[in-house]
mmCIF file of the N, C-alpha and C atoms, coordinates in Angstrom:
data_MODEL
# 
_entry.id   MODEL 
# 
loop_
_atom_site.group_PDB 
_atom_site.id 
_atom_site.type_symbol 
_atom_site.label_atom_id 
_atom_site.label_alt_id 
_atom_site.label_comp_id 
_atom_site.label_asym_id 
_atom_site.label_entity_id 
_atom_site.label_seq_id 
_atom_site.pdbx_PDB_ins_code 
_atom_site.Cartn_x 
_atom_site.Cartn_y 
_atom_site.Cartn_z 
_atom_site.occupancy 
_atom_site.B_iso_or_equiv 
_atom_site.pdbx_formal_charge 
_atom_site.auth_seq_id 
_atom_site.auth_comp_id 
_atom_site.auth_asym_id 
_atom_site.auth_atom_id 
_atom_site.pdbx_PDB_model_num 
ATOM 1   N N  . MET A 1 1  ? -0.001  18.386 -11.685 1.00 0.00 ? 1  MET A N  1 
ATOM 2   C CA . MET A 1 1  ? -0.239  17.057 -11.168 1.00 0.00 ? 1  MET A CA 1 
ATOM 3   C C  . MET A 1 1  ? 1.046   16.525 -10.553 1.00 0.00 ? 1  MET A C  1 
ATOM 4   N N  . PHE A 1 2  ? 0.893   15.896 -9.437  1.00 0.00 ? 2  PHE A N  1 
ATOM 5   C CA . PHE A 1 2  ? 2.021   15.282 -8.766  1.00 0.00 ? 2  PHE A CA 1 
ATOM 6   C C  . PHE A 1 2  ? 2.054   13.799 -9.112  1.00 0.00 ? 2  PHE A C  1 
ATOM 7   N N  . PRO A 1 3  ? 3.187   13.158 -8.918  1.00 0.00 ? 3  PRO A N  1 
ATOM 8   C CA . PRO A 1 3  ? 3.238   11.713 -9.172  1.00 0.00 ? 3  PRO A CA 1 
ATOM 9   C C  . PRO A 1 3  ? 2.231   10.966 -8.297  1.00 0.00 ? 3  PRO A C  1 
ATOM 10  N N  . SER A 1 4  ? 1.709   9.882  -8.819  1.00 0.00 ? 4  SER A N  1 
ATOM 11  C CA . SER A 1 4  ? 0.770   9.073  -8.047  1.00 0.00 ? 4  SER A CA 1 
ATOM 12  C C  . SER A 1 4  ? 1.517   8.311  -6.955  1.00 0.00 ? 4  SER A C  1 
ATOM 13  N N  . LEU A 1 5  ? 0.754   7.723  -6.043  1.00 0.00 ? 5  LEU A N  1 
ATOM 14  C CA . LEU A 1 5  ? 1.355   6.922  -4.985  1.00 0.00 ? 5  LEU A CA 1 
ATOM 15  C C  . LEU A 1 5  ? 2.116   5.742  -5.581  1.00 0.00 ? 5  LEU A C  1 
ATOM 16  N N  . PHE A 1 6  ? 1.554   5.148  -6.632  1.00 0.00 ? 6  PHE A N  1 
ATOM 17  C CA . PHE A 1 6  ? 2.222   4.035  -7.314  1.00 0.00 ? 6  PHE A CA 1 
ATOM 18  C C  . PHE A 1 6  ? 3.568   4.483  -7.890  1.00 0.00 ? 6  PHE A C  1 
ATOM 19  N N  . GLU A 1 7  ? 3.576   5.649  -8.530  1.00 0.00 ? 7  GLU A N  1 
ATOM 20  C CA . GLU A 1 7  ? 4.807   6.171  -9.123  1.00 0.00 ? 7  GLU A CA 1 
ATOM 21  C C  . GLU A 1 7  ? 5.851   6.466  -8.049  1.00 0.00 ? 7  GLU A C  1 
ATOM 22  N N  . LEU A 1 8  ? 5.422   7.038  -6.935  1.00 0.00 ? 8  LEU A N  1 
ATOM 23  C CA . LEU A 1 8  ? 6.366   7.327  -5.853  1.00 0.00 ? 8  LEU A CA 1 
ATOM 24  C C  . LEU A 1 8  ? 6.956   6.055  -5.267  1.00 0.00 ? 8  LEU A C  1 
ATOM 25  N N  . LYS A 1 9  ? 6.125   5.030  -5.093  1.00 0.00 ? 9  LYS A N  1 
ATOM 26  C CA . LYS A 1 9  ? 6.637   3.761  -4.557  1.00 0.00 ? 9  LYS A CA 1 
ATOM 27  C C  . LYS A 1 9  ? 7.575   3.089  -5.544  1.00 0.00 ? 9  LYS A C  1 
ATOM 28  N N  . ARG A 1 10 ? 7.277   3.229  -6.826  1.00 0.00 ? 10 ARG A N  1 
ATOM 29  C CA . ARG A 1 10 ? 8.160   2.647  -7.843  1.00 0.00 ? 10 ARG A CA 1 
ATOM 30  C C  . ARG A 1 10 ? 9.522   3.321  -7.811  1.00 0.00 ? 10 ARG A C  1 
ATOM 31  N N  . ARG A 1 11 ? 9.560   4.617  -7.490  1.00 0.00 ? 11 ARG A N  1 
ATOM 32  C CA . ARG A 1 11 ? 10.828  5.346  -7.359  1.00 0.00 ? 11 ARG A CA 1 
ATOM 33  C C  . ARG A 1 11 ? 11.494  5.097  -6.007  1.00 0.00 ? 11 ARG A C  1 
ATOM 34  N N  . ARG A 1 12 ? 10.866  4.268  -5.157  1.00 0.00 ? 12 ARG A N  1 
ATOM 35  C CA . ARG A 1 12 ? 11.329  3.960  -3.814  1.00 0.00 ? 12 ARG A CA 1 
ATOM 36  C C  . ARG A 1 12 ? 11.320  5.189  -2.912  1.00 0.00 ? 12 ARG A C  1 
ATOM 37  N N  . LEU A 1 13 ? 10.322  6.050  -3.120  1.00 0.00 ? 13 LEU A N  1 
ATOM 38  C CA . LEU A 1 13 ? 10.092  7.204  -2.268  1.00 0.00 ? 13 LEU A CA 1 
ATOM 39  C C  . LEU A 1 13 ? 8.794   6.933  -1.520  1.00 0.00 ? 13 LEU A C  1 
ATOM 40  N N  . PHE A 1 14 ? 8.872   6.696  -0.245  1.00 0.00 ? 14 PHE A N  1 
ATOM 41  C CA . PHE A 1 14 ? 7.707   6.301  0.522   1.00 0.00 ? 14 PHE A CA 1 
ATOM 42  C C  . PHE A 1 14 ? 7.054   7.512  1.192   1.00 0.00 ? 14 PHE A C  1 
ATOM 43  N N  . TYR A 1 15 ? 6.484   8.377  0.356   1.00 0.00 ? 15 TYR A N  1 
ATOM 44  C CA . TYR A 1 15 ? 5.764   9.563  0.791   1.00 0.00 ? 15 TYR A CA 1 
ATOM 45  C C  . TYR A 1 15 ? 4.375   9.516  0.171   1.00 0.00 ? 15 TYR A C  1 
ATOM 46  N N  . THR A 1 16 ? 3.468   10.304 0.724   1.00 0.00 ? 16 THR A N  1 
ATOM 47  C CA . THR A 1 16 ? 2.177   10.454 0.068   1.00 0.00 ? 16 THR A CA 1 
ATOM 48  C C  . THR A 1 16 ? 2.320   11.513 -1.021  1.00 0.00 ? 16 THR A C  1 
ATOM 49  N N  . PRO A 1 17 ? 1.492   11.471 -2.047  1.00 0.00 ? 17 PRO A N  1 
ATOM 50  C CA . PRO A 1 17 ? 1.592   12.494 -3.103  1.00 0.00 ? 17 PRO A CA 1 
ATOM 51  C C  . PRO A 1 17 ? 1.416   13.918 -2.575  1.00 0.00 ? 17 PRO A C  1 
ATOM 52  N N  . ILE A 1 18 ? 0.541   14.108 -1.595  1.00 0.00 ? 18 ILE A N  1 
ATOM 53  C CA . ILE A 1 18 ? 0.334   15.452 -1.045  1.00 0.00 ? 18 ILE A CA 1 
ATOM 54  C C  . ILE A 1 18 ? 1.588   15.941 -0.320  1.00 0.00 ? 18 ILE A C  1 
ATOM 55  N N  . ALA A 1 19 ? 2.181   15.087 0.502   1.00 0.00 ? 19 ALA A N  1 
ATOM 56  C CA . ALA A 1 19 ? 3.395   15.475 1.229   1.00 0.00 ? 19 ALA A CA 1 
ATOM 57  C C  . ALA A 1 19 ? 4.544   15.737 0.256   1.00 0.00 ? 19 ALA A C  1 
ATOM 58  N N  . TRP A 1 20 ? 4.676   14.898 -0.761  1.00 0.00 ? 20 TRP A N  1 
ATOM 59  C CA . TRP A 1 20 ? 5.751   15.083 -1.741  1.00 0.00 ? 20 TRP A CA 1 
ATOM 60  C C  . TRP A 1 20 ? 5.573   16.403 -2.476  1.00 0.00 ? 20 TRP A C  1 
ATOM 61  N N  . GLY A 1 21 ? 4.353   16.670 -2.927  1.00 0.00 ? 21 GLY A N  1 
ATOM 62  C CA . GLY A 1 21 ? 4.096   17.894 -3.679  1.00 0.00 ? 21 GLY A CA 1 
ATOM 63  C C  . GLY A 1 21 ? 4.299   19.151 -2.850  1.00 0.00 ? 21 GLY A C  1 
ATOM 64  N N  . ALA A 1 22 ? 3.816   19.136 -1.614  1.00 0.00 ? 22 ALA A N  1 
ATOM 65  C CA . ALA A 1 22 ? 3.958   20.306 -0.755  1.00 0.00 ? 22 ALA A CA 1 
ATOM 66  C C  . ALA A 1 22 ? 5.430   20.582 -0.452  1.00 0.00 ? 22 ALA A C  1 
ATOM 67  N N  . ALA A 1 23 ? 6.169   19.555 -0.120  1.00 0.00 ? 23 ALA A N  1 
ATOM 68  C CA . ALA A 1 23 ? 7.589   19.732 0.201   1.00 0.00 ? 23 ALA A CA 1 
ATOM 69  C C  . ALA A 1 23 ? 8.381   20.166 -1.028  1.00 0.00 ? 23 ALA A C  1 
ATOM 70  N N  . HIS A 1 24 ? 8.070   19.579 -2.168  1.00 0.00 ? 24 HIS A N  1 
ATOM 71  C CA . HIS A 1 24 ? 8.807   19.894 -3.387  1.00 0.00 ? 24 HIS A CA 1 
ATOM 72  C C  . HIS A 1 24 ? 8.563   21.339 -3.825  1.00 0.00 ? 24 HIS A C  1 
ATOM 73  N N  . LEU A 1 25 ? 7.310   21.767 -3.827  1.00 0.00 ? 25 LEU A N  1 
ATOM 74  C CA . LEU A 1 25 ? 7.015   23.142 -4.230  1.00 0.00 ? 25 LEU A CA 1 
ATOM 75  C C  . LEU A 1 25 ? 7.549   24.157 -3.218  1.00 0.00 ? 25 LEU A C  1 
ATOM 76  N N  . THR A 1 26 ? 7.529   23.814 -1.942  1.00 0.00 ? 26 THR A N  1 
ATOM 77  C CA . THR A 1 26 ? 8.094   24.710 -0.935  1.00 0.00 ? 26 THR A CA 1 
ATOM 78  C C  . THR A 1 26 ? 9.590   24.887 -1.157  1.00 0.00 ? 26 THR A C  1 
ATOM 79  N N  . ALA A 1 27 ? 10.274  23.802 -1.458  1.00 0.00 ? 27 ALA A N  1 
ATOM 80  C CA . ALA A 1 27 ? 11.718  23.889 -1.717  1.00 0.00 ? 27 ALA A CA 1 
ATOM 81  C C  . ALA A 1 27 ? 12.007  24.742 -2.950  1.00 0.00 ? 27 ALA A C  1 
ATOM 82  N N  . ILE A 1 28 ? 11.183  24.618 -3.975  1.00 0.00 ? 28 ILE A N  1 
ATOM 83  C CA . ILE A 1 28 ? 11.375  25.432 -5.183  1.00 0.00 ? 28 ILE A CA 1 
ATOM 84  C C  . ILE A 1 28 ? 11.177  26.907 -4.863  1.00 0.00 ? 28 ILE A C  1 
ATOM 85  N N  . PHE A 1 29 ? 10.123  27.239 -4.087  1.00 0.00 ? 29 PHE A N  1 
ATOM 86  C CA . PHE A 1 29 ? 9.889   28.634 -3.710  1.00 0.00 ? 29 PHE A CA 1 
ATOM 87  C C  . PHE A 1 29 ? 11.057  29.176 -2.895  1.00 0.00 ? 29 PHE A C  1 
ATOM 88  N N  . VAL A 1 30 ? 11.552  28.406 -1.943  1.00 0.00 ? 30 VAL A N  1 
ATOM 89  C CA . VAL A 1 30 ? 12.654  28.869 -1.093  1.00 0.00 ? 30 VAL A CA 1 
ATOM 90  C C  . VAL A 1 30 ? 13.912  29.091 -1.924  1.00 0.00 ? 30 VAL A C  1 
ATOM 91  N N  . ASN A 1 31 ? 14.183  28.215 -2.871  1.00 0.00 ? 31 ASN A N  1 
ATOM 92  C CA . ASN A 1 31 ? 15.383  28.366 -3.703  1.00 0.00 ? 31 ASN A CA 1 
ATOM 93  C C  . ASN A 1 31 ? 15.339  29.609 -4.566  1.00 0.00 ? 31 ASN A C  1 
ATOM 94  N N  . HIS A 1 32 ? 14.156  30.047 -4.964  1.00 0.00 ? 32 HIS A N  1 
ATOM 95  C CA . HIS A 1 32 ? 14.059  31.175 -5.898  1.00 0.00 ? 32 HIS A CA 1 
ATOM 96  C C  . HIS A 1 32 ? 13.651  32.493 -5.247  1.00 0.00 ? 32 HIS A C  1 
ATOM 97  N N  . MET A 1 33 ? 13.454  32.493 -3.935  1.00 0.00 ? 33 MET A N  1 
ATOM 98  C CA . MET A 1 33 ? 13.085  33.748 -3.265  1.00 0.00 ? 33 MET A CA 1 
ATOM 99  C C  . MET A 1 33 ? 14.303  34.659 -3.197  1.00 0.00 ? 33 MET A C  1 
ATOM 100 N N  . PRO A 1 34 ? 14.139  35.908 -3.610  1.00 0.00 ? 34 PRO A N  1 
ATOM 101 C CA . PRO A 1 34 ? 15.277  36.842 -3.522  1.00 0.00 ? 34 PRO A CA 1 
ATOM 102 C C  . PRO A 1 34 ? 15.547  37.216 -2.066  1.00 0.00 ? 34 PRO A C  1 
ATOM 103 N N  . ARG A 1 35 ? 16.797  37.356 -1.744  1.00 0.00 ? 35 ARG A N  1 
ATOM 104 C CA . ARG A 1 35 ? 17.191  37.645 -0.364  1.00 0.00 ? 35 ARG A CA 1 
ATOM 105 C C  . ARG A 1 35 ? 16.858  39.078 0.055   1.00 0.00 ? 35 ARG A C  1 
ATOM 106 N N  . GLU A 1 36 ? 16.727  39.977 -0.912  1.00 0.00 ? 36 GLU A N  1 
ATOM 107 C CA . GLU A 1 36 ? 16.461  41.372 -0.556  1.00 0.00 ? 36 GLU A CA 1 
ATOM 108 C C  . GLU A 1 36 ? 14.992  41.640 -0.223  1.00 0.00 ? 36 GLU A C  1 
ATOM 109 N N  . LEU A 1 37 ? 14.096  40.719 -0.557  1.00 0.00 ? 37 LEU A N  1 
ATOM 110 C CA . LEU A 1 37 ? 12.688  40.881 -0.180  1.00 0.00 ? 37 LEU A CA 1 
ATOM 111 C C  . LEU A 1 37 ? 12.503  40.434 1.265   1.00 0.00 ? 37 LEU A C  1 
ATOM 112 N N  . VAL A 1 38 ? 11.886  41.291 2.056   1.00 0.00 ? 38 VAL A N  1 
ATOM 113 C CA . VAL A 1 38 ? 11.655  40.982 3.455   1.00 0.00 ? 38 VAL A CA 1 
ATOM 114 C C  . VAL A 1 38 ? 10.151  40.910 3.678   1.00 0.00 ? 38 VAL A C  1 
ATOM 115 N N  . GLY A 1 39 ? 9.705   39.913 4.396   1.00 0.00 ? 39 GLY A N  1 
ATOM 116 C CA . GLY A 1 39 ? 8.289   39.799 4.708   1.00 0.00 ? 39 GLY A CA 1 
ATOM 117 C C  . GLY A 1 39 ? 7.663   38.595 4.039   1.00 0.00 ? 39 GLY A C  1 
ATOM 118 N N  . VAL A 1 40 ? 6.357   38.575 4.076   1.00 0.00 ? 40 VAL A N  1 
ATOM 119 C CA . VAL A 1 40 ? 5.595   37.474 3.518   1.00 0.00 ? 40 VAL A CA 1 
ATOM 120 C C  . VAL A 1 40 ? 4.921   37.958 2.243   1.00 0.00 ? 40 VAL A C  1 
ATOM 121 N N  . TYR A 1 41 ? 5.060   37.201 1.184   1.00 0.00 ? 41 TYR A N  1 
ATOM 122 C CA . TYR A 1 41 ? 4.488   37.566 -0.102  1.00 0.00 ? 41 TYR A CA 1 
ATOM 123 C C  . TYR A 1 41 ? 3.650   36.420 -0.646  1.00 0.00 ? 41 TYR A C  1 
ATOM 124 N N  . VAL A 1 42 ? 2.518   36.747 -1.218  1.00 0.00 ? 42 VAL A N  1 
ATOM 125 C CA . VAL A 1 42 ? 1.761   35.747 -1.964  1.00 0.00 ? 42 VAL A CA 1 
ATOM 126 C C  . VAL A 1 42 ? 2.441   35.621 -3.324  1.00 0.00 ? 42 VAL A C  1 
ATOM 127 N N  . PRO A 1 43 ? 2.327   34.490 -4.001  1.00 0.00 ? 43 PRO A N  1 
ATOM 128 C CA . PRO A 1 43 ? 3.006   34.322 -5.286  1.00 0.00 ? 43 PRO A CA 1 
ATOM 129 C C  . PRO A 1 43 ? 2.676   35.412 -6.300  1.00 0.00 ? 43 PRO A C  1 
ATOM 130 N N  . GLU A 1 44 ? 1.460   35.947 -6.267  1.00 0.00 ? 44 GLU A N  1 
ATOM 131 C CA . GLU A 1 44 ? 1.084   36.983 -7.226  1.00 0.00 ? 44 GLU A CA 1 
ATOM 132 C C  . GLU A 1 44 ? 1.821   38.297 -6.997  1.00 0.00 ? 44 GLU A C  1 
ATOM 133 N N  . ALA A 1 45 ? 2.316   38.514 -5.786  1.00 0.00 ? 45 ALA A N  1 
ATOM 134 C CA . ALA A 1 45 ? 3.001   39.760 -5.464  1.00 0.00 ? 45 ALA A CA 1 
ATOM 135 C C  . ALA A 1 45 ? 4.491   39.717 -5.799  1.00 0.00 ? 45 ALA A C  1 
ATOM 136 N N  . LEU A 1 46 ? 5.012   38.562 -6.154  1.00 0.00 ? 46 LEU A N  1 
ATOM 137 C CA . LEU A 1 46 ? 6.432   38.455 -6.512  1.00 0.00 ? 46 LEU A CA 1 
ATOM 138 C C  . LEU A 1 46 ? 6.674   39.046 -7.892  1.00 0.00 ? 46 LEU A C  1 
ATOM 139 N N  . PRO A 1 47 ? 7.876   39.527 -8.148  1.00 0.00 ? 47 PRO A N  1 
ATOM 140 C CA . PRO A 1 47 ? 8.192   40.028 -9.487  1.00 0.00 ? 47 PRO A CA 1 
ATOM 141 C C  . PRO A 1 47 ? 8.008   38.933 -10.543 1.00 0.00 ? 47 PRO A C  1 
ATOM 142 N N  . GLY A 1 48 ? 7.663   39.354 -11.752 1.00 0.00 ? 48 GLY A N  1 
ATOM 143 C CA . GLY A 1 48 ? 7.371   38.419 -12.837 1.00 0.00 ? 48 GLY A CA 1 
ATOM 144 C C  . GLY A 1 48 ? 8.508   37.461 -13.154 1.00 0.00 ? 48 GLY A C  1 
ATOM 145 N N  . ALA A 1 49 ? 9.736   37.944 -13.121 1.00 0.00 ? 49 ALA A N  1 
ATOM 146 C CA . ALA A 1 49 ? 10.880  37.082 -13.444 1.00 0.00 ? 49 ALA A CA 1 
ATOM 147 C C  . ALA A 1 49 ? 11.015  35.947 -12.427 1.00 0.00 ? 49 ALA A C  1 
ATOM 148 N N  . ILE A 1 50 ? 10.773  36.249 -11.182 1.00 0.00 ? 50 ILE A N  1 
ATOM 149 C CA . ILE A 1 50 ? 10.876  35.221 -10.135 1.00 0.00 ? 50 ILE A CA 1 
ATOM 150 C C  . ILE A 1 50 ? 9.769   34.195 -10.306 1.00 0.00 ? 50 ILE A C  1 
ATOM 151 N N  . ARG A 1 51 ? 8.542   34.662 -10.600 1.00 0.00 ? 51 ARG A N  1 
ATOM 152 C CA . ARG A 1 51 ? 7.434   33.726 -10.815 1.00 0.00 ? 51 ARG A CA 1 
ATOM 153 C C  . ARG A 1 51 ? 7.721   32.798 -11.988 1.00 0.00 ? 51 ARG A C  1 
ATOM 154 N N  . ARG A 1 52 ? 8.266   33.359 -13.062 1.00 0.00 ? 52 ARG A N  1 
ATOM 155 C CA . ARG A 1 52 ? 8.610   32.517 -14.228 1.00 0.00 ? 52 ARG A CA 1 
ATOM 156 C C  . ARG A 1 52 ? 9.676   31.490 -13.874 1.00 0.00 ? 52 ARG A C  1 
ATOM 157 N N  . ASN A 1 53 ? 10.674  31.878 -13.086 1.00 0.00 ? 53 ASN A N  1 
ATOM 158 C CA . ASN A 1 53 ? 11.721  30.941 -12.677 1.00 0.00 ? 53 ASN A CA 1 
ATOM 159 C C  . ASN A 1 53 ? 11.157  29.819 -11.807 1.00 0.00 ? 53 ASN A C  1 
ATOM 160 N N  . ILE A 1 54 ? 10.227  30.158 -10.924 1.00 0.00 ? 54 ILE A N  1 
ATOM 161 C CA . ILE A 1 54 ? 9.609   29.137 -10.076 1.00 0.00 ? 54 ILE A CA 1 
ATOM 162 C C  . ILE A 1 54 ? 8.810   28.163 -10.927 1.00 0.00 ? 54 ILE A C  1 
ATOM 163 N N  . LEU A 1 55 ? 8.025   28.677 -11.854 1.00 0.00 ? 55 LEU A N  1 
ATOM 164 C CA . LEU A 1 55 ? 7.237   27.796 -12.726 1.00 0.00 ? 55 LEU A CA 1 
ATOM 165 C C  . LEU A 1 55 ? 8.132   26.935 -13.612 1.00 0.00 ? 55 LEU A C  1 
ATOM 166 N N  . ARG A 1 56 ? 9.211   27.509 -14.113 1.00 0.00 ? 56 ARG A N  1 
ATOM 167 C CA . ARG A 1 56 ? 10.149  26.745 -14.952 1.00 0.00 ? 56 ARG A CA 1 
ATOM 168 C C  . ARG A 1 56 ? 10.789  25.612 -14.144 1.00 0.00 ? 56 ARG A C  1 
ATOM 169 N N  . ALA A 1 57 ? 11.172  25.905 -12.904 1.00 0.00 ? 57 ALA A N  1 
ATOM 170 C CA . ALA A 1 57 ? 11.781  24.875 -12.060 1.00 0.00 ? 57 ALA A CA 1 
ATOM 171 C C  . ALA A 1 57 ? 10.773  23.778 -11.723 1.00 0.00 ? 57 ALA A C  1 
ATOM 172 N N  . ALA A 1 58 ? 9.528   24.160 -11.479 1.00 0.00 ? 58 ALA A N  1 
ATOM 173 C CA . ALA A 1 58 ? 8.497   23.156 -11.183 1.00 0.00 ? 58 ALA A CA 1 
ATOM 174 C C  . ALA A 1 58 ? 8.266   22.246 -12.382 1.00 0.00 ? 58 ALA A C  1 
ATOM 175 N N  . ARG A 1 59 ? 8.183   22.835 -13.571 1.00 0.00 ? 59 ARG A N  1 
ATOM 176 C CA . ARG A 1 59 ? 7.982   22.018 -14.773 1.00 0.00 ? 59 ARG A CA 1 
ATOM 177 C C  . ARG A 1 59 ? 9.175   21.103 -15.042 1.00 0.00 ? 59 ARG A C  1 
ATOM 178 N N  . SER A 1 60 ? 10.379  21.611 -14.814 1.00 0.00 ? 60 SER A N  1 
ATOM 179 C CA . SER A 1 60 ? 11.562  20.786 -15.087 1.00 0.00 ? 60 SER A CA 1 
ATOM 180 C C  . SER A 1 60 ? 11.714  19.653 -14.077 1.00 0.00 ? 60 SER A C  1 
ATOM 181 N N  . SER A 1 61 ? 11.079  19.784 -12.916 1.00 0.00 ? 61 SER A N  1 
ATOM 182 C CA . SER A 1 61 ? 11.163  18.712 -11.922 1.00 0.00 ? 61 SER A CA 1 
ATOM 183 C C  . SER A 1 61 ? 10.055  17.673 -12.106 1.00 0.00 ? 61 SER A C  1 
ATOM 184 N N  . GLY A 1 62 ? 9.244   17.836 -13.134 1.00 0.00 ? 62 GLY A N  1 
ATOM 185 C CA . GLY A 1 62 ? 8.235   16.829 -13.434 1.00 0.00 ? 62 GLY A CA 1 
ATOM 186 C C  . GLY A 1 62 ? 6.845   17.151 -12.927 1.00 0.00 ? 62 GLY A C  1 
ATOM 187 N N  . ILE A 1 63 ? 6.634   18.352 -12.435 1.00 0.00 ? 63 ILE A N  1 
ATOM 188 C CA . ILE A 1 63 ? 5.307   18.751 -11.967 1.00 0.00 ? 63 ILE A CA 1 
ATOM 189 C C  . ILE A 1 63 ? 4.588   19.432 -13.131 1.00 0.00 ? 63 ILE A C  1 
ATOM 190 N N  . ARG A 1 64 ? 3.412   18.920 -13.459 1.00 0.00 ? 64 ARG A N  1 
ATOM 191 C CA . ARG A 1 64 ? 2.615   19.514 -14.532 1.00 0.00 ? 64 ARG A CA 1 
ATOM 192 C C  . ARG A 1 64 ? 1.646   20.506 -13.931 1.00 0.00 ? 64 ARG A C  1 
ATOM 193 N N  . LEU A 1 65 ? 1.637   21.698 -14.484 1.00 0.00 ? 65 LEU A N  1 
ATOM 194 C CA . LEU A 1 65 ? 0.747   22.747 -14.000 1.00 0.00 ? 65 LEU A CA 1 
ATOM 195 C C  . LEU A 1 65 ? -0.310  23.026 -15.058 1.00 0.00 ? 65 LEU A C  1 
ATOM 196 N N  . THR A 1 66 ? -1.556  23.028 -14.642 1.00 0.00 ? 66 THR A N  1 
ATOM 197 C CA . THR A 1 66 ? -2.639  23.367 -15.561 1.00 0.00 ? 66 THR A CA 1 
ATOM 198 C C  . THR A 1 66 ? -3.464  24.473 -14.936 1.00 0.00 ? 66 THR A C  1 
ATOM 199 N N  . ARG A 1 67 ? -4.119  25.212 -15.792 1.00 0.00 ? 67 ARG A N  1 
ATOM 200 C CA . ARG A 1 67 ? -4.963  26.308 -15.320 1.00 0.00 ? 67 ARG A CA 1 
ATOM 201 C C  . ARG A 1 67 ? -6.264  26.257 -16.092 1.00 0.00 ? 67 ARG A C  1 
ATOM 202 N N  . LYS A 1 68 ? -7.348  26.223 -15.363 1.00 0.00 ? 68 LYS A N  1 
ATOM 203 C CA . LYS A 1 68 ? -8.664  26.187 -15.989 1.00 0.00 ? 68 LYS A CA 1 
ATOM 204 C C  . LYS A 1 68 ? -9.410  27.466 -15.614 1.00 0.00 ? 68 LYS A C  1 
ATOM 205 N N  . VAL A 1 69 ? -9.992  28.083 -16.604 1.00 0.00 ? 69 VAL A N  1 
ATOM 206 C CA . VAL A 1 69 ? -10.762 29.299 -16.381 1.00 0.00 ? 69 VAL A CA 1 
ATOM 207 C C  . VAL A 1 69 ? -12.147 29.079 -16.957 1.00 0.00 ? 69 VAL A C  1 
ATOM 208 N N  . ARG A 1 70 ? -13.151 29.358 -16.170 1.00 0.00 ? 70 ARG A N  1 
ATOM 209 C CA . ARG A 1 70 ? -14.527 29.232 -16.641 1.00 0.00 ? 70 ARG A CA 1 
ATOM 210 C C  . ARG A 1 70 ? -15.178 30.605 -16.555 1.00 0.00 ? 70 ARG A C  1 
ATOM 211 N N  . ARG A 1 71 ? -15.600 31.110 -17.694 1.00 0.00 ? 71 ARG A N  1 
ATOM 212 C CA . ARG A 1 71 ? -16.271 32.408 -17.719 1.00 0.00 ? 71 ARG A CA 1 
ATOM 213 C C  . ARG A 1 71 ? -17.762 32.178 -17.521 1.00 0.00 ? 71 ARG A C  1 
ATOM 214 N N  . LEU A 1 72 ? -18.306 32.858 -16.560 1.00 0.00 ? 72 LEU A N  1 
ATOM 215 C CA . LEU A 1 72 ? -19.713 32.725 -16.258 1.00 0.00 ? 72 LEU A CA 1 
ATOM 216 C C  . LEU A 1 72 ? -20.500 33.814 -16.972 1.00 0.00 ? 72 LEU A C  1 
ATOM 217 N N  . LYS A 1 73 ? -21.662 33.452 -17.454 1.00 0.00 ? 73 LYS A N  1 
ATOM 218 C CA . LYS A 1 73 ? -22.527 34.447 -18.070 1.00 0.00 ? 73 LYS A CA 1 
ATOM 219 C C  . LYS A 1 73 ? -23.220 35.209 -16.945 1.00 0.00 ? 73 LYS A C  1 
ATOM 220 N N  . PRO A 1 74 ? -23.244 36.530 -17.039 1.00 0.00 ? 74 PRO A N  1 
ATOM 221 C CA . PRO A 1 74 ? -23.935 37.288 -15.993 1.00 0.00 ? 74 PRO A CA 1 
ATOM 222 C C  . PRO A 1 74 ? -25.443 37.051 -16.072 1.00 0.00 ? 74 PRO A C  1 
ATOM 223 N N  . SER A 1 75 ? -26.074 36.972 -14.938 1.00 0.00 ? 75 SER A N  1 
ATOM 224 C CA . SER A 1 75 ? -27.519 36.773 -14.921 1.00 0.00 ? 75 SER A CA 1 
ATOM 225 C C  . SER A 1 75 ? -28.219 38.086 -15.274 1.00 0.00 ? 75 SER A C  1 
ATOM 226 N N  . GLU A 1 76 ? -29.503 38.022 -15.600 1.00 0.00 ? 76 GLU A N  1 
ATOM 227 C CA . GLU A 1 76 ? -30.257 39.232 -15.938 1.00 0.00 ? 76 GLU A CA 1 
ATOM 228 C C  . GLU A 1 76 ? -30.321 40.171 -14.755 1.00 0.00 ? 76 GLU A C  1 
ATOM 229 N N  . GLU A 1 77 ? -30.404 39.624 -13.562 1.00 0.00 ? 77 GLU A N  1 
ATOM 230 C CA . GLU A 1 77 ? -30.468 40.439 -12.359 1.00 0.00 ? 77 GLU A CA 1 
ATOM 231 C C  . GLU A 1 77 ? -29.172 41.238 -12.170 1.00 0.00 ? 77 GLU A C  1 
ATOM 232 N N  . THR A 1 78 ? -28.054 40.606 -12.428 1.00 0.00 ? 78 THR A N  1 
ATOM 233 C CA . THR A 1 78 ? -26.754 41.274 -12.299 1.00 0.00 ? 78 THR A CA 1 
ATOM 234 C C  . THR A 1 78 ? -26.596 42.365 -13.344 1.00 0.00 ? 78 THR A C  1 
ATOM 235 N N  . GLU A 1 79 ? -26.992 42.058 -14.583 1.00 0.00 ? 79 GLU A N  1 
ATOM 236 C CA . GLU A 1 79 ? -26.872 43.038 -15.665 1.00 0.00 ? 79 GLU A CA 1 
ATOM 237 C C  . GLU A 1 79 ? -27.735 44.268 -15.388 1.00 0.00 ? 79 GLU A C  1 
ATOM 238 N N  . SER A 1 80 ? -28.944 44.073 -14.883 1.00 0.00 ? 80 SER A N  1 
ATOM 239 C CA . SER A 1 80 ? -29.817 45.210 -14.639 1.00 0.00 ? 80 SER A CA 1 
ATOM 240 C C  . SER A 1 80 ? -29.289 46.087 -13.502 1.00 0.00 ? 80 SER A C  1 
ATOM 241 N N  . SER A 1 81 ? -28.645 45.466 -12.503 1.00 0.00 ? 81 SER A N  1 
ATOM 242 C CA . SER A 1 81 ? -28.105 46.267 -11.399 1.00 0.00 ? 81 SER A CA 1 
ATOM 243 C C  . SER A 1 81 ? -26.845 47.020 -11.819 1.00 0.00 ? 81 SER A C  1 
ATOM 244 N N  . ILE A 1 82 ? -26.121 46.491 -12.794 1.00 0.00 ? 82 ILE A N  1 
ATOM 245 C CA . ILE A 1 82 ? -24.913 47.170 -13.267 1.00 0.00 ? 82 ILE A CA 1 
ATOM 246 C C  . ILE A 1 82 ? -25.276 48.416 -14.055 1.00 0.00 ? 82 ILE A C  1 
ATOM 247 N N  . PHE A 1 83 ? -26.292 48.317 -14.906 1.00 0.00 ? 83 PHE A N  1 
ATOM 248 C CA . PHE A 1 83 ? -26.641 49.420 -15.786 1.00 0.00 ? 83 PHE A CA 1 
ATOM 249 C C  . PHE A 1 83 ? -27.702 50.338 -15.203 1.00 0.00 ? 83 PHE A C  1 
ATOM 250 N N  . ALA A 1 84 ? -28.117 50.111 -13.965 1.00 0.00 ? 84 ALA A N  1 
ATOM 251 C CA . ALA A 1 84 ? -29.173 50.957 -13.369 1.00 0.00 ? 84 ALA A CA 1 
ATOM 252 C C  . ALA A 1 84 ? -28.591 52.249 -12.827 1.00 0.00 ? 84 ALA A C  1 
# 
């Protein structure tokens, strides 16, 4: 979660929450990208240590990260096609 518009204005930062969050996370990624990696990488393709450092920096800057996972029950049609 990023700070609300009210929170940003109270800090005298006149940005929208979306612009603040995008710029802040981009800066964190740029600061922690290793110089020896060349090319474009999705976050999942980065080494584990770098991903942990990025998440640690995001949390320390006041950004709360949550992850929700919903497991779906397979339908009868799906189960029958898997075991056929």
